[in-house]
OpenMM code with the backbone's topology and positions (N, CA, C; nanometers):
from openmm import Vec3, app, unit

residues = "UNK UNK UNK UNK UNK UNK UNK UNK UNK UNK UNK UNK UNK UNK UNK UNK UNK UNK UNK UNK UNK UNK UNK UNK UNK UNK UNK UNK UNK UNK UNK UNK UNK UNK UNK UNK UNK UNK UNK UNK UNK UNK UNK UNK UNK UNK UNK UNK UNK UNK UNK UNK UNK UNK UNK UNK UNK UNK UNK UNK UNK UNK UNK UNK UNK UNK UNK UNK UNK UNK UNK UNK UNK UNK UNK UNK UNK UNK UNK UNK UNK UNK UNK UNK UNK UNK UNK UNK UNK UNK UNK UNK UNK UNK UNK UNK UNK UNK UNK UNK UNK UNK UNK UNK UNK UNK UNK UNK UNK UNK UNK UNK UNK UNK UNK UNK UNK UNK UNK UNK UNK UNK UNK UNK UNK UNK UNK UNK UNK UNK UNK UNK UNK UNK UNK UNK UNK UNK UNK UNK UNK UNK UNK UNK UNK UNK UNK UNK UNK UNK UNK UNK UNK".split()
positions = [
    Vec3(2.5313, -8.7558, 0.9361),
    Vec3(2.5259, -8.5821, 0.9175),
    Vec3(2.6486, -8.5462, 0.8963),
    Vec3(2.6763, -8.4583, 0.8063),
    Vec3(2.7979, -8.4137, 0.7519),
    Vec3(2.8529, -8.3074, 0.8216),
    Vec3(3.0069, -8.2725, 0.8265),
    Vec3(3.0653, -8.1682, 0.9236),
    Vec3(2.9846, -8.0497, 0.8581),
    Vec3(2.9847, -8.0224, 0.7586),
    Vec3(2.9481, -7.8671, 0.6951),
    Vec3(2.7644, -7.8952, 0.7603),
    Vec3(2.6710, -7.9906, 0.7527),
    Vec3(2.5833, -7.9828, 0.8013),
    Vec3(2.5423, -7.9400, 0.9267),
    Vec3(2.6360, -7.9936, 1.0251),
    Vec3(2.6583, -7.9754, 1.1748),
    Vec3(2.6953, -7.8198, 1.2185),
    Vec3(2.7898, -7.7968, 1.1073),
    Vec3(2.8470, -7.6288, 1.1400),
    Vec3(2.7195, -7.5654, 1.0945),
    Vec3(2.6495, -7.5600, 1.0011),
    Vec3(2.5353, -7.4630, 0.9664),
    Vec3(2.4295, -7.4649, 1.0660),
    Vec3(2.3611, -7.5964, 1.1316),
    Vec3(2.2999, -7.6092, 1.2215),
    Vec3(2.3523, -7.5345, 1.3368),
    Vec3(2.4717, -7.5270, 1.3939),
    Vec3(2.5466, -7.4700, 1.4810),
    Vec3(2.4925, -7.3216, 1.4847),
    Vec3(2.5564, -7.2631, 1.3231),
    Vec3(2.5375, -7.1430, 1.3051),
    Vec3(2.3732, -7.1067, 1.3266),
    Vec3(2.2701, -7.1538, 1.2604),
    Vec3(2.1783, -7.1259, 1.2741),
    Vec3(2.1332, -7.1480, 1.4229),
    Vec3(2.1685, -7.2021, 1.5211),
    Vec3(2.1130, -7.2256, 1.6600),
    Vec3(2.1654, -7.0895, 1.7528),
    Vec3(2.2676, -7.0577, 1.6939),
    Vec3(2.3681, -6.9544, 1.7590),
    Vec3(2.2645, -6.7830, 1.7255),
    Vec3(2.2395, -6.8015, 1.5985),
    Vec3(2.1588, -6.6908, 1.6050),
    Vec3(2.0134, -6.6803, 1.6269),
    Vec3(1.9834, -6.8141, 1.6450),
    Vec3(1.8461, -6.7939, 1.7225),
    Vec3(1.8319, -6.8337, 1.8902),
    Vec3(1.9737, -6.8483, 1.9374),
    Vec3(1.9679, -6.8210, 2.0596),
    Vec3(2.0056, -6.6486, 2.1263),
    Vec3(2.0760, -6.6232, 2.0238),
    Vec3(2.1515, -6.5318, 2.0479),
    Vec3(2.1262, -6.4192, 1.9240),
    Vec3(1.9950, -6.3736, 1.8761),
    Vec3(1.9666, -6.2704, 1.7633),
    Vec3(2.0655, -6.1500, 1.7949),
    Vec3(2.1504, -6.1356, 1.6632),
    Vec3(2.2119, -6.0122, 1.6384),
    Vec3(2.1234, -5.8738, 1.6073),
    Vec3(2.1391, -5.7784, 1.6478),
    Vec3(2.0835, -5.6626, 1.6022),
    Vec3(1.9282, -5.6474, 1.6386),
    Vec3(1.8950, -5.6885, 1.7570),
    Vec3(1.7632, -5.6803, 1.8123),
    Vec3(1.7463, -5.5938, 1.8987),
    Vec3(1.8429, -5.4943, 1.9058),
    Vec3(1.8065, -5.3729, 2.0125),
    Vec3(1.7449, -5.2596, 1.9278),
    Vec3(1.6523, -5.1461, 1.9838),
    Vec3(1.6323, -5.0499, 1.9505),
    Vec3(1.7305, -5.0055, 1.8566),
    Vec3(1.6970, -4.9090, 1.7798),
    Vec3(1.7743, -4.8244, 1.7243),
    Vec3(1.7591, -4.6734, 1.7661),
    Vec3(1.8416, -4.5457, 1.7895),
    Vec3(1.8018, -4.4355, 1.7916),
    Vec3(1.7027, -4.3674, 1.7252),
    Vec3(1.7703, -4.3753, 1.5920),
    Vec3(1.6624, -4.3064, 1.4571),
    Vec3(1.6285, -4.4147, 1.3832),
    Vec3(1.5596, -4.3926, 1.3085),
    Vec3(1.4718, -4.5151, 1.2177),
    Vec3(1.3951, -4.3977, 1.1155),
    Vec3(1.4352, -4.4166, 0.9985),
    Vec3(1.3658, -4.3636, 0.8493),
    Vec3(1.2729, -4.4708, 0.7986),
    Vec3(1.2966, -4.5757, 0.8472),
    Vec3(1.2154, -4.6765, 0.7597),
    Vec3(1.1488, -4.8352, 0.8655),
    Vec3(1.0430, -4.8663, 0.8506),
    Vec3(1.0087, -4.9696, 0.9303),
    Vec3(0.9153, -5.0634, 0.8673),
    Vec3(0.8820, -5.2161, 0.9100),
    Vec3(0.7952, -5.2640, 0.8682),
    Vec3(0.7712, -5.3766, 0.9537),
    Vec3(0.6401, -5.4163, 0.9528),
    Vec3(0.6003, -5.5702, 1.0204),
    Vec3(0.5821, -5.6772, 0.9529),
    Vec3(0.5972, -5.7839, 0.9833),
    Vec3(0.5927, -5.9070, 0.9143),
    Vec3(0.4980, -6.0174, 0.9926),
    Vec3(0.4187, -6.0935, 0.9156),
    Vec3(0.3571, -6.2424, 1.0303),
    Vec3(0.3286, -6.3485, 0.9454),
    Vec3(0.3536, -6.4245, 1.0030),
    Vec3(0.3517, -6.5911, 0.9322),
    Vec3(0.2464, -6.6334, 1.0141),
    Vec3(0.1231, -6.6193, 0.9709),
    Vec3(0.0213, -6.6934, 1.0754),
    Vec3(0.0415, -6.8614, 1.0911),
    Vec3(0.0745, -6.9128, 0.9936),
    Vec3(0.0983, -7.0543, 1.0083),
    Vec3(0.1718, -7.0720, 1.1367),
    Vec3(0.3167, -7.0109, 1.0949),
    Vec3(0.3909, -7.0774, 1.2211),
    Vec3(0.4122, -6.9879, 1.3263),
    Vec3(0.3392, -6.8757, 1.3348),
    Vec3(0.3297, -6.8008, 1.4493),
    Vec3(0.4465, -6.6758, 1.4579),
    Vec3(0.5314, -6.6468, 1.3771),
    Vec3(0.6434, -6.5699, 1.3611),
    Vec3(0.6109, -6.4301, 1.3129),
    Vec3(0.6483, -6.3368, 1.4127),
    Vec3(0.6496, -6.1938, 1.4088),
    Vec3(0.7678, -6.1375, 1.3945),
    Vec3(0.7882, -6.0287, 1.3154),
    Vec3(0.8662, -5.9776, 1.3088),
    Vec3(0.9093, -5.8333, 1.2519),
    Vec3(0.9798, -5.7454, 1.3439),
    Vec3(0.9592, -5.6013, 1.3089),
    Vec3(1.0790, -5.5587, 1.2401),
    Vec3(1.1397, -5.4891, 1.1205),
    Vec3(1.2510, -5.4466, 1.0971),
    Vec3(1.2716, -5.2912, 1.1145),
    Vec3(1.3651, -5.2689, 1.1495),
    Vec3(1.3619, -5.0998, 1.1670),
    Vec3(1.5135, -5.0646, 1.1206),
    Vec3(1.5259, -4.9644, 1.0043),
    Vec3(1.6276, -4.8894, 0.9449),
    Vec3(1.6500, -4.7541, 0.9498),
    Vec3(1.7729, -4.7211, 0.9917),
    Vec3(1.8210, -4.5949, 0.9489),
    Vec3(1.9055, -4.6092, 0.7808),
    Vec3(1.8238, -4.5335, 0.7147),
    Vec3(1.8708, -4.5347, 0.6119),
    Vec3(1.9634, -4.3587, 0.5652),
    Vec3(2.0759, -4.3830, 0.5210),
    Vec3(2.0863, -4.2418, 0.5328),
    Vec3(2.2074, -4.2351, 0.3557),
    Vec3(2.1855, -4.1658, 0.2810),
    Vec3(2.2367, -4.1528, 0.1595),
    Vec3(2.2462, -4.2977, 0.0809),
    Vec3(2.1243, -4.3322, 0.0920),
    Vec3(2.1025, -4.4723, 0.0053),
    Vec3(2.1512, -4.5973, 0.0607),
    Vec3(2.1968, -4.6090, 0.1732),
    Vec3(2.3076, -4.6714, 0.2456),
    Vec3(2.2170, -4.7198, 0.3886),
    Vec3(2.2130, -4.8648, 0.4402),
    Vec3(2.1398, -4.8939, 0.5653),
    Vec3(2.2694, -4.8800, 0.6381),
    Vec3(2.2743, -4.7645, 0.7339),
    Vec3(2.3314, -4.7037, 0.8351),
    Vec3(2.3340, -4.7949, 0.9369),
    Vec3(2.1961, -4.8414, 1.0009),
    Vec3(2.1559, -4.9077, 1.1376),
    Vec3(2.0418, -5.0138, 1.0584),
    Vec3(2.0204, -5.1015, 1.1631),
    Vec3(1.9139, -5.1915, 1.1553),
    Vec3(1.8739, -5.2537, 1.2724),
    Vec3(1.7707, -5.2807, 1.3062),
    Vec3(1.7070, -5.3495, 1.4104),
    Vec3(1.6133, -5.4420, 1.3661),
    Vec3(1.6397, -5.5616, 1.3892),
    Vec3(1.5225, -5.6695, 1.3975),
    Vec3(1.4856, -5.7536, 1.4932),
    Vec3(1.3465, -5.7208, 1.5318),
    Vec3(1.3008, -5.7660, 1.6574),
    Vec3(1.1654, -5.8681, 1.6203),
    Vec3(1.1562, -5.9736, 1.7237),
    Vec3(1.0058, -6.0390, 1.7019),
    Vec3(1.0331, -6.1290, 1.8043),
    Vec3(0.9336, -6.2276, 1.7624),
    Vec3(0.9283, -6.3401, 1.8238),
    Vec3(0.8947, -6.4495, 1.6998),
    Vec3(0.9936, -6.5966, 1.6854),
    Vec3(0.9464, -6.6840, 1.5885),
    Vec3(1.0285, -6.8339, 1.6204),
    Vec3(1.0038, -6.8787, 1.5542),
    Vec3(1.1055, -7.0274, 1.5203),
    Vec3(1.2618, -6.9654, 1.4890),
    Vec3(1.3036, -7.1089, 1.5166),
    Vec3(1.4921, -7.1020, 1.4794),
    Vec3(1.4634, -7.0439, 1.3390),
    Vec3(1.3963, -7.0835, 1.2541),
    Vec3(1.4534, -7.0440, 1.1476),
    Vec3(1.4275, -6.8687, 1.1211),
    Vec3(1.3228, -6.8255, 1.1404),
    Vec3(1.2493, -6.7206, 1.1310),
    Vec3(1.3804, -6.6025, 1.2121),
    Vec3(1.4090, -6.6658, 1.3210),
    Vec3(1.4700, -6.5764, 1.4182),
    Vec3(1.6285, -6.5493, 1.3721),
    Vec3(1.6968, -6.6998, 1.3190),
    Vec3(1.8381, -6.6980, 1.2617),
    Vec3(1.8206, -6.5961, 1.1336),
    Vec3(1.7486, -6.6223, 1.0532),
    Vec3(1.7496, -6.5650, 0.9140),
    Vec3(1.7413, -6.3887, 0.9598),
    Vec3(1.6214, -6.3433, 1.0542),
    Vec3(1.6387, -6.2502, 1.0873),
    Vec3(1.7450, -6.1506, 1.1112),
    Vec3(1.8407, -6.2306, 1.2093),
    Vec3(1.9756, -6.2332, 1.2687),
    Vec3(2.0587, -6.1684, 1.1476),
    Vec3(2.0700, -6.3047, 1.0786),
    Vec3(2.1822, -6.2967, 0.9628),
    Vec3(2.1203, -6.2157, 0.8702),
    Vec3(2.0439, -6.2013, 0.8264),
    Vec3(1.9726, -6.0806, 0.7481),
    Vec3(2.0166, -5.9129, 0.7765),
    Vec3(2.0146, -5.8933, 0.9118),
    Vec3(2.0343, -5.7784, 0.9967),
    Vec3(2.2181, -5.7316, 0.9687),
    Vec3(2.3069, -5.8679, 0.9970),
    Vec3(2.4199, -5.8520, 0.9605),
    Vec3(2.4840, -5.8208, 0.8693),
    Vec3(2.3990, -5.9092, 0.7654),
    Vec3(2.4269, -5.8675, 0.6074),
    Vec3(2.4113, -5.7405, 0.5578),
    Vec3(2.3249, -5.6735, 0.5977),
    Vec3(2.2616, -5.5884, 0.5171),
    Vec3(2.3235, -5.4310, 0.5971),
    Vec3(2.3806, -5.4332, 0.6852),
    Vec3(2.4290, -5.3372, 0.7296),
    Vec3(2.5550, -5.2779, 0.6493),
    Vec3(2.5519, -5.1141, 0.6308),
    Vec3(2.6554, -5.1124, 0.5253),
    Vec3(2.6684, -5.0910, 0.4193),
    Vec3(2.5362, -5.1607, 0.3544),
    Vec3(2.5019, -5.2001, 0.2323),
    Vec3(2.4237, -5.0876, 0.1853),
    Vec3(2.4604, -5.0515, 0.0154),
    Vec3(2.3432, -4.9738, -0.0565),
    Vec3(2.2209, -5.0634, -0.0447),
    Vec3(2.1070, -4.9620, -0.0921),
    Vec3(1.9921, -5.0588, -0.0978),
    Vec3(1.9857, -5.0892, -0.2656),
    Vec3(2.0838, -5.0965, -0.3612),
    Vec3(2.0836, -5.1473, -0.4874),
    Vec3(2.1513, -5.3367, -0.3868),
    Vec3(2.2099, -5.2974, -0.3416),
    Vec3(2.3250, -5.4122, -0.3149),
    Vec3(2.1726, -5.5027, -0.1965),
    Vec3(2.1308, -5.4196, -0.1094),
    Vec3(2.0225, -5.4994, -0.0427),
    Vec3(1.9380, -5.5268, -0.1440),
    Vec3(1.8709, -5.5050, -0.2460),
    Vec3(1.7828, -5.5680, -0.3125),
    Vec3(1.8473, -5.6797, -0.4021),
    Vec3(1.9617, -5.6580, -0.4410),
    Vec3(2.0341, -5.7846, -0.4978),
    Vec3(2.0455, -5.8872, -0.4098),
    Vec3(2.1000, -5.8551, -0.2831),
    Vec3(2.0942, -5.9903, -0.1834),
    Vec3(1.9631, -6.0152, -0.1417),
    Vec3(1.8370, -5.9726, -0.1531),
    Vec3(1.7249, -6.0382, -0.1345),
    Vec3(1.7091, -6.1040, -0.2290),
    Vec3(1.7074, -6.0616, -0.3866),
    Vec3(1.6974, -6.1573, -0.4829),
    Vec3(1.7753, -6.3111, -0.4793),
    Vec3(1.8820, -6.2667, -0.4616),
    Vec3(1.9774, -6.4232, -0.4570),
    Vec3(1.9579, -6.4999, -0.3172),
    Vec3(1.8834, -6.4148, -0.2194),
    Vec3(1.8464, -6.5249, -0.1317),
    Vec3(1.7304, -6.5745, -0.1382),
    Vec3(1.6377, -6.5023, -0.2090),
    Vec3(1.5145, -6.5756, -0.2200),
    Vec3(1.5536, -6.6792, -0.3263),
    Vec3(1.6195, -6.6665, -0.3839),
    Vec3(1.6936, -6.7948, -0.5155),
    Vec3(1.7235, -6.9166, -0.4716),
    Vec3(1.7794, -6.8601, -0.3548),
    Vec3(1.8588, -6.9583, -0.3135),
    Vec3(1.7514, -7.0631, -0.2166),
    Vec3(1.6954, -6.9902, -0.1494),
    Vec3(1.5827, -7.0764, -0.0564),
    Vec3(1.4629, -7.1393, -0.1256),
    Vec3(1.4456, -7.0727, -0.2589),
    Vec3(1.3433, -7.1270, -0.3093),
    Vec3(1.3728, -7.2127, -0.4505),
    Vec3(1.5052, -7.2404, -0.4778),
    Vec3(1.5492, -7.3107, -0.5809),
    Vec3(1.5112, -7.4711, -0.5670),
    Vec3(1.5164, -7.5048, -0.6849),
    Vec3(1.5048, -7.6731, -0.6590),
    Vec3(1.5576, -7.7744, -0.5828),
    Vec3(1.5090, -7.8722, -0.5099),
    Vec3(1.6075, -7.9534, -0.4590),
    Vec3(1.6757, -8.0296, -0.4948),
    Vec3(1.6541, -8.0588, -0.6510),
    Vec3(1.7450, -8.1585, -0.6914),
    Vec3(1.8713, -8.0818, -0.8127),
    Vec3(1.8931, -7.9560, -0.7604),
    Vec3(1.9647, -7.8890, -0.8186),
    Vec3(2.0585, -7.7877, -0.7260),
    Vec3(2.1985, -7.7667, -0.7328),
    Vec3(2.2661, -7.6957, -0.6499),
    Vec3(2.1796, -7.5847, -0.6253),
    Vec3(2.1808, -7.5520, -0.4778),
    Vec3(2.1757, -7.4067, -0.4631),
    Vec3(2.2509, -7.3026, -0.4821),
    Vec3(2.2079, -7.1469, -0.5450),
    Vec3(2.2765, -7.0607, -0.5893),
    Vec3(2.3096, -6.9714, -0.4752),
    Vec3(2.4453, -7.0195, -0.4522),
    Vec3(2.4869, -6.9457, -0.3003),
    Vec3(2.5794, -6.7938, -0.3329),
    Vec3(2.6173, -6.7842, -0.4737),
    Vec3(2.7134, -6.6740, -0.4784),
    Vec3(2.6848, -6.5759, -0.4072),
    Vec3(2.7655, -6.5118, -0.3512),
    Vec3(2.7858, -6.3732, -0.2970),
    Vec3(2.6693, -6.3359, -0.1899),
    Vec3(2.6415, -6.4616, -0.0682),
    Vec3(2.5325, -6.4832, 0.0020),
    Vec3(2.6514, -6.4621, 0.1395),
    Vec3(2.7440, -6.5283, 0.1317),
    Vec3(2.8399, -6.5219, 0.2596),
    Vec3(2.7646, -6.6085, 0.3830),
    Vec3(2.7422, -6.5679, 0.4821),
    Vec3(2.7171, -6.6531, 0.5924),
    Vec3(2.5531, -6.7170, 0.5696),
    Vec3(2.5109, -6.6121, 0.4746),
    Vec3(2.3278, -6.6615, 0.4540),
    Vec3(2.3266, -6.7769, 0.4197),
    Vec3(2.4427, -6.8317, 0.3308),
    Vec3(2.4528, -6.9531, 0.2825),
    Vec3(2.4055, -7.0985, 0.3584),
    Vec3(2.3943, -7.0705, 0.5018),
    Vec3(2.3555, -7.1633, 0.6110),
    Vec3(2.2336, -7.1816, 0.5944),
    Vec3(2.1339, -7.1029, 0.5331),
    Vec3(2.0190, -7.1201, 0.5368),
    Vec3(1.9693, -7.2190, 0.3904),
    Vec3(2.0646, -7.2379, 0.2977),
    Vec3(2.0354, -7.2960, 0.1918),
    Vec3(1.9544, -7.4228, 0.2165),
    Vec3(1.9789, -7.5005, 0.3531),
    Vec3(1.9130, -7.6432, 0.3740),
    Vec3(1.7626, -7.5967, 0.3877),
    Vec3(1.7033, -7.5061, 0.3961),
    Vec3(1.5907, -7.4561, 0.4070),
    Vec3(1.4879, -7.5156, 0.2825),
    Vec3(1.5677, -7.4764, 0.1841),
    Vec3(1.4700, -7.5224, 0.0576),
    Vec3(1.4040, -7.6860, 0.0940),
    Vec3(1.4636, -7.7461, 0.1342),
    Vec3(1.4824, -7.9218, 0.1760),
    Vec3(1.3330, -7.9195, 0.2593),
    Vec3(1.2696, -7.8270, 0.3185),
    Vec3(1.1590, -7.8118, 0.4059),
    Vec3(1.0706, -7.7114, 0.3454),
    Vec3(0.9955, -7.7153, 0.2448),
    Vec3(0.8943, -7.6194, 0.1922),
    Vec3(0.8301, -7.5413, 0.2862),
    Vec3(0.7674, -7.5917, 0.3785),
    Vec3(0.6874, -7.5067, 0.5080),
    Vec3(0.7950, -7.3970, 0.5572),
    Vec3(0.9300, -7.4066, 0.5483),
    Vec3(0.9911, -7.3560, 0.6491),
    Vec3(1.0482, -7.2453, 0.5650),
    Vec3(1.0165, -7.2191, 0.4271),
    Vec3(1.0833, -7.1491, 0.3287),
    Vec3(1.0252, -6.9917, 0.3832),
    Vec3(0.8710, -7.0292, 0.4471),
    Vec3(0.8289, -6.8895, 0.4538),
    Vec3(0.8482, -6.8431, 0.5975),
    Vec3(0.9109, -6.9039, 0.6687),
    Vec3(0.9869, -6.8528, 0.8191),
    Vec3(1.1416, -6.7903, 0.7648),
    Vec3(1.2277, -6.8403, 0.6841),
    Vec3(1.3406, -6.7963, 0.6233),
    Vec3(1.2880, -6.6749, 0.5496),
    Vec3(1.1995, -6.6505, 0.4662),
    Vec3(1.1913, -6.5408, 0.3982),
    Vec3(1.0860, -6.3992, 0.4604),
    Vec3(1.0405, -6.4236, 0.5481),
    Vec3(0.9752, -6.3479, 0.6257),
    Vec3(1.0216, -6.2276, 0.6550),
    Vec3(1.1598, -6.2206, 0.7233),
    Vec3(1.2244, -6.0960, 0.7548),
    Vec3(1.2224, -6.0232, 0.6284),
    Vec3(1.2952, -6.0904, 0.5109),
    Vec3(1.3546, -6.0105, 0.3929),
    Vec3(1.2262, -5.9533, 0.3356),
    Vec3(1.1101, -6.0142, 0.3445),
    Vec3(0.9755, -5.9636, 0.2670),
    Vec3(0.9722, -5.8170, 0.3962),
    Vec3(0.9887, -5.8577, 0.4770),
    Vec3(0.9626, -5.7383, 0.5975),
    Vec3(1.0586, -5.6230, 0.5596),
    Vec3(1.1474, -5.6940, 0.5401),
    Vec3(1.2808, -5.5656, 0.4818),
    Vec3(1.2468, -5.4942, 0.3392),
    Vec3(1.2063, -5.5767, 0.2589),
    Vec3(1.1402, -5.5133, 0.1366),
    Vec3(1.0656, -5.3933, 0.1585),
    Vec3(0.9631, -5.4607, 0.1947),
    Vec3(0.8538, -5.3504, 0.2161),
    Vec3(0.8751, -5.2151, 0.3283),
    Vec3(0.9831, -5.2443, 0.4135),
    Vec3(1.0405, -5.1222, 0.5178),
    Vec3(1.0830, -5.0282, 0.4103),
    Vec3(1.2024, -5.0693, 0.2956),
    Vec3(1.2398, -5.0104, 0.2175),
    Vec3(1.1351, -4.9376, 0.1065),
    Vec3(1.0265, -5.0035, 0.0832),
    Vec3(0.9348, -4.9579, -0.0004),
    Vec3(0.8530, -4.8506, 0.0510),
    Vec3(0.8751, -4.8395, 0.2092),
    Vec3(0.7790, -4.7160, 0.2738),
    Vec3(0.6148, -4.8120, 0.3062),
    Vec3(0.6363, -4.9005, 0.2473),
    Vec3(0.4826, -4.9689, 0.2943),
    Vec3(0.4109, -4.9522, 0.4463),
    Vec3(0.3449, -4.9393, 0.4586),
    Vec3(0.2597, -4.9139, 0.6017),
    Vec3(0.1717, -5.0716, 0.6396),
    Vec3(0.1587, -5.1292, 0.5192),
    Vec3(0.0849, -5.2711, 0.5565),
    Vec3(0.1962, -5.3633, 0.5682),
    Vec3(0.1619, -5.4424, 0.6899),
    Vec3(0.2111, -5.5586, 0.7650),
    Vec3(0.2345, -5.6658, 0.6352),
    Vec3(0.3572, -5.7042, 0.6408),
    Vec3(0.3338, -5.8181, 0.5227),
    Vec3(0.3063, -5.9756, 0.5762),
    Vec3(0.2611, -6.0427, 0.4943),
    Vec3(0.2165, -6.1874, 0.5725),
    Vec3(0.2715, -6.2729, 0.4545),
    Vec3(0.2923, -6.4021, 0.5247),
    Vec3(0.3373, -6.5108, 0.4130),
    Vec3(0.2576, -6.5771, 0.3442),
    Vec3(0.1223, -6.5183, 0.3867),
    Vec3(0.0043, -6.5730, 0.3333),
    Vec3(-0.0200, -6.5004, 0.1557),
    Vec3(0.0496, -6.3868, 0.1732),
    Vec3(0.0468, -6.2970, 0.0499),
    Vec3(0.1453, -6.3748, -0.0819),
    Vec3(0.1978, -6.4926, -0.0456),
    Vec3(0.2777, -6.5184, -0.1447),
    Vec3(0.4041, -6.5110, -0.0923),
    Vec3(0.5083, -6.5702, -0.1965),
    Vec3(0.6319, -6.6132, -0.1246),
    Vec3(0.7289, -6.4931, -0.2010),
] * unit.nanometer
topology = app.Topology()
chain = topology.addChain("A")
for resn in residues:
    res = topology.addResidue(resn, chain)
    for name in ("N", "CA", "C"):
        topology.addAtom(name, app.Element.getBySymbol(name[0]), res)
């Protein structure tokens, strides 16, 4: 195992064991739930959006290490970002984890989120990694229906 792979695994385990932004927020303007029935992941995304910027974020739920780490890393990455930046980050993240295994993963502009690039090697885990992102997108859109991984990637 390479040192880089070991480092990535350590970051994922740290975010799984100590998820960031899992506390309630005082005010919220947007929220959504997500479910992955195959893995049992459940996630809630709560946002405070002020002037088109994610001013505060809370991501809570139960799930596997990949889902929890993805939620935690996402919450750190989106705080302080404009909704346009969040949308671009969603697109880049989704492209990274769903890119073909035989091509380099597109990680430009993803910072710490690139630790989840290896998920693309495990197709069943892609849904775990993308669930919080789809819930985020649903929250921003103001959808009242919970998202599910069975509705597509």
